[in-house]
PANUVEX-184920 format. One line per 5 residues: number of its first residue (from 1); their letters; for each residue x, y, z of N, C-alpha, C, O. Coordinates in steps of 0.1 Angstrom, whole numbers, plus 5000, padded with zeros to 4 digits. Each point is the difference from the previous one (the first is absolute). Layout:
<rs>
NUM) A) X Y Z X Y Z X Y Z X Y Z  ...
</rs>
This chain:
<rs>
1) XXXXX) 8724 4354 0886 4990 4992 5007 5004 4998 5015 5011 4994 5002  4981 5010 5007 5003 4998 5014 5001 4985 5004 4994 4992 4994  5014 5006 5016 5001 4986 5005 4987 4995 5005 4993 5008 5007  5003 4980 4989 4988 4994 5004 4988 5003 4990 4989 4995 5002  5014 5013 4987 4990 5003 4990 4998 4987 4992 5009 4994 4995
6) XXXXX) 4978 5002 5003 4997 4988 4993 4994 5003 4986 4993 4991 4994  5009 5021 5000 4994 5003 4987 5005 4992 4989 4993 4998 4990  5019 4996 5010 5005 4992 4989 4996 4986 5000 5004 4992 4992  4988 5004 5018 4996 4986 5001 4987 4998 4992 4991 5008 5000  5007 4980 4994 4988 4997 4992 4989 4996 5010 5003 4997 5012
11) XXXXX) 4985 5003 4984 4989 4995 5008 5002 4985 5005 4998 4997 5011  5008 4995 4980 5003 4986 5003 5010 5000 5011 4999 4991 5009  5011 5017 4990 5011 5000 5011 4994 5004 5013 5003 4995 5011  4988 5015 4989 4994 5005 5012 4991 4989 5006 4999 4998 5013  4993 4995 4979 4992 4989 5005 5008 4989 5006 4997 4994 5010
16) XXXXX) 5015 5003 4983 5009 4990 5005 5005 5003 5014 5001 4992 5009  5003 5021 4993 5005 5005 5013 4989 4999 5010 5003 4996 5012  4985 5008 4985 4989 4999 5010 4998 4985 5004 4998 4998 5012  5002 4993 4979 4998 4986 5003 5011 4995 5009 4998 4993 5010  5015 5010 4987 5011 4996 5008 4999 5006 5014 5003 4993 5010
21) XXXXX) 4993 5020 4991 4999 5006 5013 4990 4994 5008 5001 4998 5013  4987 4998 4981 4990 4993 5008 5005 4987 5006 4997 4996 5011  5011 4997 4981 5005 4987 5005 5009 5002 5012 5000 4993 5010  5009 5018 4990 5008 5003 5011 4992 5004 5012 5003 4996 5011  4987 5012 4987 4991 5004 5011 4993 4988 5007 4998 5000 5012
26) XXXXX) 4998 4990 4980 4994 4988 5006 5010 4993 5008 4996 4993 5010  5017 5008 4987 5010 4994 5009 5004 5008 5012 5008 4995 5008  4985 5016 4994 5003 5008 5012 5010 5012 4998 5004 5006 5010  5000 4996 4978 5009 5011 4997 4992 5013 5001 4989 5001 4995  5017 5010 5010 4993 5013 5000 4997 5005 4986 5007 4996 4990
31) XXXXX) 4983 5012 5009 4996 5005 4987 5011 5007 4992 5002 4998 4988  5005 5011 5020 5011 5008 4993 5011 4991 4996 5005 5001 4988  4999 4989 5020 5011 4991 4996 4995 4990 4989 5008 4997 4991  4979 4999 5009 4995 4992 4989 5001 5007 4987 5003 4994 4990  4993 5019 5010 5000 5007 4988 5015 5002 4995 5002 4999 4988
36) XXXXX) 5007 5004 5021 5014 5001 4996 5005 4988 4994 5007 5000 4989  4990 4988 5017 5005 4987 4995 4993 4997 4986 5007 4995 4991  4981 5009 5008 4992 4997 4987 5007 5008 4989 5002 4994 4989  5000 5018 5013 5006 5008 4989 5015 4996 4997 5004 5000 4988  5003 4996 5022 5013 4994 4998 5000 4988 4991 5008 4998 4992
41) XXXXX) 4982 4993 5011 4998 4988 4992 4996 5003 4985 5006 4994 4991  4985 5016 5007 4996 5004 4987 5013 5006 4993 5002 4996 4988  5005 5012 5018 5012 5005 4994 5010 4989 4996 5006 5001 4989  4996 4990 5020 5009 4989 4997 4995 4991 4988 5008 4997 4991  4980 5000 5009 4994 4992 4989 4999 5007 4987 5003 4994 4989
46) XXXXX) 4993 5019 5011 4997 5007 4987 5011 5010 4997 5000 5006 4989  5009 4997 5020 5011 5010 4997 4995 5014 5001 5005 5009 4993  4985 4994 5015 4995 5013 5003 4988 5003 4991 4993 4991 4995  5003 5022 5005 4988 5004 4993 5002 4998 4985 5011 5002 4994  4978 4993 4999 5001 4997 4986 4994 5011 4991 5000 4998 4988
51) XXXXX) 4994 5012 5017 4995 5011 4992 5011 5008 4993 5011 5002 5007  4988 5003 4981 5010 5007 4994 5003 5013 5006 4991 5006 5007  5021 4999 4992 5004 5013 5005 5013 4999 5008 5002 4990 5006  5006 5020 4993 5013 5000 5007 4999 5007 5013 4990 5002 5006  5022 5001 4999 5001 5006 5013 4996 5015 4999 4997 5006 5011
56) XXXX) 5003 5000 4977 4996 5014 4999 5012 5009 5002 4998 5012 5001  5013 4983 5001 5012 5008 5002 5008 5003 4987 5001 4991 4991  5004 5020 5008 5008 5004 4989 5014 5002 5005 5003 5009 5007  5006 4982 4989 5014 5000 5004 5008 5008 4990 5012 5002 5003
</rs>
C-alpha cells in the first residue's frame, strides 16, 4: 500500500477526518495541512485503518 493510501479506513473514519479538517480550515489552516492534521488525529484516536487486511508482504 503506497504512502498516503486511505483504502483501509472505514467510511466513518473518513467522515471524521473530513469533519476535523473542516474545523482546522475554519481556523485558517491551509487545506493540505488541515487534512494532514485530521488524518493524524484519526490515526491517534483509532489506531489507523480499521478495515481487515494486512500489509500484503510475504516475509
